[in-house]
N, C-alpha and C positions, 0 to 999 in steps of 0.2 A: 470514556472513549471506546466503549464496547461496540457502539454502532459502526465503528470503522471496520470491525471484523465482518459485520453483515454486509457492508458496502463492498468490501474486498471479495467476499464470497460470491456476491452477485457478478462482479466484474470477471472473476476467475471461473465462473460457472461451476461452483462446487457448493455443497450443502453447508459446510462450516469452514472457518479459517481460525487457526489457533496461533498464538503469539510465536510459537516455536516453528511454525511452518516456513519452509524456505521457498522464496518466490520462484526461483528458477526450476523448482521441482513440480510445479503445477503443469498439467497437460496443456492448459490454455495459455501458458506464458509465451508471449511474443512481443514484438515492438508495438503493436496496436494495443495490447493489454497494458503495457507500461504507460503508453500515452493516456489511456483511460484512467489509470490510477493517478497520474499527474494531474489530469483535469479534475478528478474527484477531490483530490487533496486541496487544490486551489479553490474549488467551488464551496467545499464544506468546511474547510479549516483555515481559509484565508492565508495559505502558505504556499509560496511558489517553490517547487523543487524541479531540478533539471533531470534529464534522463540519466546523466552520470551519477547524480546524487541517488536516484532511485536504485540504480545498479549497485551502489555502495552499501545498500541495506540488504543484508543477507536474508533476514527473517522479517516476518510481519511485526514482531516485537521491536526490531531495530527501527522500523518506520514509526511505530507508535511512540517510542522513546524520543525520537527526533521531534515529532509533532508536540509532545509534551514539553520539551525543552523550549520550543518556540512560544508557548503560552506564557512563560514567565517574563 
Protein backbone atom coordinates (compact mmCIF):
# COMPACT_ATOMS: atom_id res chain seq x y z
CA UNK A 1 0.00 0.00 0.00
CA UNK A 2 2.99 2.28 -0.54
CA UNK A 3 1.35 3.90 -3.55
CA UNK A 4 -1.17 5.54 -1.22
CA UNK A 5 1.70 7.68 0.08
CA UNK A 6 2.41 8.80 -3.47
CA UNK A 7 -1.26 9.58 -4.11
CA UNK A 8 -1.52 11.51 -0.86
CA UNK A 9 1.67 13.44 -1.63
CA UNK A 10 0.18 14.49 -4.95
CA UNK A 11 -3.08 15.62 -3.34
CA UNK A 12 -1.25 17.43 -0.53
CA UNK A 13 1.21 18.99 -3.00
CA UNK A 14 4.35 17.75 -1.25
CA UNK A 15 7.29 15.62 -2.39
CA UNK A 16 6.76 12.76 0.06
CA UNK A 17 4.34 11.61 2.72
CA UNK A 18 5.35 9.38 5.63
CA UNK A 19 3.11 7.21 7.80
CA UNK A 20 3.85 9.42 10.83
CA UNK A 21 2.82 12.66 9.08
CA UNK A 22 -0.17 14.42 10.65
CA UNK A 23 -2.81 15.40 8.09
CA UNK A 24 -3.69 18.75 9.63
CA UNK A 25 -0.06 19.87 9.66
CA UNK A 26 0.18 20.00 5.86
CA UNK A 27 0.04 23.53 4.42
CA UNK A 28 -2.48 22.39 1.80
CA UNK A 29 -4.86 20.80 4.33
CA UNK A 30 -8.39 22.14 3.90
CA UNK A 31 -11.89 20.88 3.17
CA UNK A 32 -11.21 20.46 -0.55
CA UNK A 33 -8.12 18.42 0.20
CA UNK A 34 -10.08 16.15 2.51
CA UNK A 35 -12.73 15.66 -0.20
CA UNK A 36 -9.97 14.79 -2.68
CA UNK A 37 -8.61 12.18 -0.27
CA UNK A 38 -12.09 10.73 0.26
CA UNK A 39 -12.59 10.48 -3.52
CA UNK A 40 -9.14 8.91 -3.99
CA UNK A 41 -9.83 6.30 -1.31
CA UNK A 42 -13.17 5.43 -2.92
CA UNK A 43 -11.74 5.22 -6.44
CA UNK A 44 -8.54 3.35 -5.63
CA UNK A 45 -9.41 1.24 -2.60
CA UNK A 46 -13.17 0.68 -3.04
CA UNK A 47 -13.77 1.96 0.47
CA UNK A 48 -16.13 4.76 1.41
CA UNK A 49 -15.08 7.04 4.23
CA UNK A 50 -16.86 10.12 5.52
CA UNK A 51 -15.28 13.47 6.28
CA UNK A 52 -15.76 12.69 9.97
CA UNK A 53 -13.91 9.40 9.59
CA UNK A 54 -11.06 11.09 7.74
CA UNK A 55 -10.77 13.69 10.50
CA UNK A 56 -10.58 10.88 13.06
CA UNK A 57 -7.35 9.70 11.42
CA UNK A 58 -4.55 11.78 12.88
CA UNK A 59 -1.74 10.41 10.73
CA UNK A 60 -1.29 8.92 7.28
CA UNK A 61 -0.55 5.63 9.05
CA UNK A 62 -3.95 5.74 10.76
CA UNK A 63 -5.66 5.94 7.36
CA UNK A 64 -3.51 3.14 5.97
CA UNK A 65 -4.26 0.92 8.98
CA UNK A 66 -7.97 1.50 8.46
CA UNK A 67 -7.74 0.63 4.77
CA UNK A 68 -5.74 -2.50 5.59
CA UNK A 69 -8.41 -3.57 8.07
CA UNK A 70 -11.05 -3.25 5.34
CA UNK A 71 -9.16 -5.66 3.06
CA UNK A 72 -9.66 -8.55 5.45
